[in-house]
TIRO-2110 file (N, C-alpha, C; in Angstrom, 1 decimal):
// TIRO-2110
89.9, 81.8, 94.7, N, 1, A
89.4, 82.3, 93.4, CA, 1, A
90.5, 82.1, 92.4, C, 1, A
90.2, 81.5, 91.3, N, 2, A
91.2, 81.3, 90.2, CA, 2, A
90.8, 82.2, 89.1, C, 2, A
91.7, 83.2, 88.8, N, 3, A
91.5, 84.1, 87.7, CA, 3, A
92.3, 83.7, 86.5, C, 3, A
91.7, 83.6, 85.3, N, 4, A
92.5, 83.3, 84.1, CA, 4, A
92.8, 84.6, 83.3, C, 4, A
92.3, 85.7, 83.8, N, 5, A
92.6, 87.0, 83.2, CA, 5, A
92.4, 88.1, 84.3, C, 5, A
93.0, 89.3, 84.1, N, 6, A
92.8, 90.3, 85.1, CA, 6, A
91.3, 90.6, 85.3, C, 6, A
90.9, 90.9, 86.5, N, 7, A
89.5, 91.2, 86.8, CA, 7, A
89.4, 92.1, 88.0, C, 7, A
88.3, 92.8, 88.1, N, 8, A
87.9, 93.5, 89.3, CA, 8, A
87.3, 92.6, 90.3, C, 8, A
87.8, 92.5, 91.5, N, 9, A
87.3, 91.5, 92.5, CA, 9, A
86.9, 92.3, 93.8, C, 9, A
85.7, 91.9, 94.3, N, 10, A
85.2, 92.4, 95.6, CA, 10, A
85.0, 91.2, 96.5, C, 10, A
85.5, 91.3, 97.7, N, 11, A
85.2, 90.2, 98.7, CA, 11, A
84.8, 90.9, 100.0, C, 11, A
83.7, 90.5, 100.5, N, 12, A
83.2, 91.1, 101.7, CA, 12, A
82.4, 90.1, 102.6, C, 12, A
82.2, 90.5, 103.8, N, 13, A
81.4, 89.8, 104.8, CA, 13, A
80.2, 90.7, 105.2, C, 13, A
79.0, 90.1, 105.2, N, 14, A
77.8, 90.8, 105.4, CA, 14, A
77.0, 90.2, 106.5, C, 14, A
76.2, 91.0, 107.2, N, 15, A
75.2, 90.5, 108.1, CA, 15, A
74.0, 90.0, 107.3, C, 15, A
73.2, 89.2, 108.0, N, 16, A
72.0, 88.6, 107.3, CA, 16, A
71.1, 89.6, 106.7, C, 16, A
71.1, 90.9, 107.3, N, 17, A
70.3, 91.9, 106.7, CA, 17, A
70.9, 92.6, 105.5, C, 17, A
72.1, 92.2, 105.1, N, 18, A
72.7, 92.7, 103.9, CA, 18, A
73.7, 93.8, 104.2, C, 18, A
73.9, 94.2, 105.5, N, 19, A
74.8, 95.3, 105.8, CA, 19, A
76.2, 94.8, 105.8, C, 19, A
77.2, 95.6, 105.2, N, 20, A
78.6, 95.1, 105.1, CA, 20, A
79.2, 95.2, 106.5, C, 20, A
79.8, 94.1, 106.9, N, 21, A
80.5, 94.0, 108.2, CA, 21, A
82.0, 94.2, 108.0, C, 21, A
82.5, 93.7, 106.9, N, 22, A
84.0, 93.8, 106.7, CA, 22, A
84.3, 93.7, 105.2, C, 22, A
85.0, 94.6, 104.6, N, 23, A
85.5, 94.5, 103.3, CA, 23, A
86.9, 93.9, 103.3, C, 23, A
87.0, 92.8, 102.6, N, 24, A
88.3, 92.1, 102.7, CA, 24, A
89.1, 92.4, 101.5, C, 24, A
88.5, 92.7, 100.3, N, 25, A
89.3, 93.1, 99.1, CA, 25, A
88.3, 93.9, 98.2, C, 25, A
88.9, 94.9, 97.5, N, 26, A
88.2, 95.6, 96.5, CA, 26, A
89.3, 96.1, 95.6, C, 26, A
89.4, 95.6, 94.4, N, 27, A
90.4, 96.1, 93.4, CA, 27, A
90.6, 95.1, 92.3, C, 27, A
91.5, 95.5, 91.4, N, 28, A
91.9, 94.7, 90.3, CA, 28, A
93.0, 93.8, 90.6, C, 28, A
92.8, 92.5, 90.2, N, 29, A
93.8, 91.5, 90.4, CA, 29, A
94.3, 90.9, 89.1, C, 29, A
95.5, 90.5, 89.0, N, 30, A
96.0, 89.8, 87.8, CA, 30, A
95.6, 88.3, 87.8, C, 30, A
95.8, 87.7, 86.7, N, 31, A
95.5, 86.2, 86.7, CA, 31, A
96.3, 85.5, 87.7, C, 31, A
95.7, 84.5, 88.3, N, 32, A
96.4, 83.7, 89.4, CA, 32, A
95.3, 83.2, 90.3, C, 32, A
95.8, 82.6, 91.4, N, 33, A
94.9, 82.0, 92.4, CA, 33, A
95.0, 82.9, 93.7, C, 33, A
93.8, 83.2, 94.3, N, 34, A
93.8, 84.0, 95.4, CA, 34, A
92.8, 83.5, 96.5, C, 34, A
93.1, 83.8, 97.7, N, 35, A
92.3, 83.4, 98.8, CA, 35, A
92.3, 84.4, 99.9, C, 35, A
91.3, 84.5, 100.7, N, 36, A
91.2, 85.5, 101.8, CA, 36, A
90.8, 84.8, 103.1, C, 36, A
91.3, 85.3, 104.2, N, 37, A
90.8, 84.9, 105.5, CA, 37, A
90.2, 86.0, 106.3, C, 37, A
89.2, 85.7, 107.0, N, 38, A
88.5, 86.7, 107.9, CA, 38, A
88.8, 86.5, 109.3, C, 38, A
89.3, 87.5, 110.0, N, 39, A
89.7, 87.3, 111.4, CA, 39, A
88.5, 87.5, 112.4, C, 39, A
87.3, 87.6, 111.9, N, 40, A
86.1, 87.7, 112.8, CA, 40, A
85.9, 89.1, 113.3, C, 40, A
86.6, 90.1, 112.7, N, 41, A
86.4, 91.5, 113.1, CA, 41, A
85.7, 92.3, 112.0, C, 41, A
85.0, 93.3, 112.5, N, 42, A
84.3, 94.2, 111.6, CA, 42, A
85.2, 95.3, 111.1, C, 42, A
84.8, 96.1, 110.2, N, 43, A
85.6, 97.2, 109.7, CA, 43, A
86.0, 98.2, 110.8, C, 43, A
85.4, 98.1, 111.9, N, 44, A
85.7, 99.0, 113.1, CA, 44, A
86.9, 98.4, 113.9, C, 44, A
87.3, 97.1, 113.6, N, 45, A
88.4, 96.5, 114.3, CA, 45, A
87.9, 95.7, 115.5, C, 45, A
86.6, 95.7, 115.8, N, 46, A
86.1, 94.9, 116.9, CA, 46, A
85.6, 93.6, 116.5, C, 46, A
85.7, 92.6, 117.4, N, 47, A
85.1, 91.3, 117.1, CA, 47, A
83.6, 91.4, 116.9, C, 47, A
83.1, 90.7, 115.9, N, 48, A
81.7, 90.7, 115.6, CA, 48, A
81.0, 89.8, 116.6, C, 48, A
79.7, 90.0, 116.8, N, 49, A
78.9, 89.1, 117.7, CA, 49, A
78.8, 87.7, 117.1, C, 49, A
78.7, 86.7, 117.9, N, 50, A
78.5, 85.3, 117.4, CA, 50, A
77.2, 85.3, 116.5, C, 50, A
77.2, 84.5, 115.5, N, 51, A
76.0, 84.3, 114.6, CA, 51, A
76.4, 83.9, 113.3, C, 51, A
75.5, 84.0, 112.4, N, 52, A
75.7, 83.6, 111.0, CA, 52, A
75.9, 84.8, 110.1, C, 52, A
76.9, 84.8, 109.3, N, 53, A
77.2, 85.9, 108.4, CA, 53, A
77.3, 85.4, 106.9, C, 53, A
77.2, 86.3, 106.0, N, 54, A
77.3, 85.9, 104.6, CA, 54, A
78.6, 86.4, 104.0, C, 54, A
79.3, 85.7, 103.1, N, 55, A
80.4, 86.2, 102.4, CA, 55, A
80.0, 86.3, 100.9, C, 55, A
80.6, 87.3, 100.3, N, 56, A
80.3, 87.4, 98.8, CA, 56, A
81.6, 87.7, 98.1, C, 56, A
81.8, 86.9, 97.1, N, 57, A
83.0, 87.1, 96.2, CA, 57, A
82.4, 87.5, 94.8, C, 57, A
82.7, 88.7, 94.3, N, 58, A
82.2, 89.1, 93.0, CA, 58, A
83.4, 89.4, 92.1, C, 58, A
83.4, 88.8, 90.9, N, 59, A
84.5, 88.9, 90.0, CA, 59, A
83.9, 89.5, 88.7, C, 59, A
84.4, 90.6, 88.3, N, 60, A
84.0, 91.3, 87.0, CA, 60, A
85.2, 91.3, 86.1, C, 60, A
85.0, 90.5, 85.0, N, 61, A
86.1, 90.4, 84.0, CA, 61, A
85.5, 90.6, 82.6, C, 61, A
86.3, 90.6, 81.6, N, 62, A
85.8, 90.8, 80.2, CA, 62, A
84.7, 89.8, 79.8, C, 62, A
84.8, 88.6, 80.4, N, 63, A
83.8, 87.6, 80.1, CA, 63, A
82.4, 87.8, 80.8, C, 63, A
82.4, 88.7, 81.7, N, 64, A
81.1, 89.0, 82.4, CA, 64, A
81.4, 89.0, 83.9, C, 64, A
80.3, 88.9, 84.7, N, 65, A
80.3, 89.0, 86.1, CA, 65, A
79.9, 87.7, 86.7, C, 65, A
80.7, 87.2, 87.7, N, 66, A
80.4, 86.0, 88.4, CA, 66, A
80.4, 86.3, 89.9, C, 66, A
79.4, 85.7, 90.6, N, 67, A
79.3, 86.0, 92.0, CA, 67, A
79.0, 84.7, 92.8, C, 67, A
79.7, 84.6, 94.0, N, 68, A
79.5, 83.5, 94.8, CA, 68, A
79.1, 84.0, 96.2, C, 68, A
78.1, 83.4, 96.8, N, 69, A
77.7, 83.8, 98.2, CA, 69, A
77.6, 82.5, 99.0, C, 69, A
78.1, 82.6, 100.3, N, 70, A
78.0, 81.5, 101.2, CA, 70, A
77.9, 82.0, 102.6, C, 70, A
77.9, 81.1, 103.5, N, 71, A
77.7, 81.4, 104.9, CA, 71, A
78.9, 81.1, 105.8, C, 71, A
79.1, 81.9, 106.8, N, 72, A
80.1, 81.8, 107.8, CA, 72, A
79.5, 81.8, 109.2, C, 72, A
79.8, 80.9, 110.0, N, 73, A
79.2, 80.9, 111.4, CA, 73, A
80.3, 81.3, 112.4, C, 73, A
80.0, 82.2, 113.2, N, 74, A
81.0, 82.7, 114.2, CA, 74, A
80.5, 82.2, 115.6, C, 74, A
81.4, 81.5, 116.3, N, 75, A
81.1, 81.0, 117.6, CA, 75, A
82.3, 81.3, 118.5, C, 75, A
82.0, 81.7, 119.7, N, 76, A
83.1, 82.0, 120.7, CA, 76, A
82.9, 81.1, 121.9, C, 76, A
END
């Protein structure tokens, strides 16, 4: 994510039913470039089951809200 001004950023991994599996970031960030990695674990610290998951990056800045959603496949 490239921020040109400070923004509130939320990054999470979700099951296909919409339930949050892992919150990777929630908070205000200054301008700059950011990236996150997911270790395949849920918020409980346990490895998730193999399957397809969704990630969501939501950026709320003065210019408005931008959101990106994509898929992650977990295979063991």
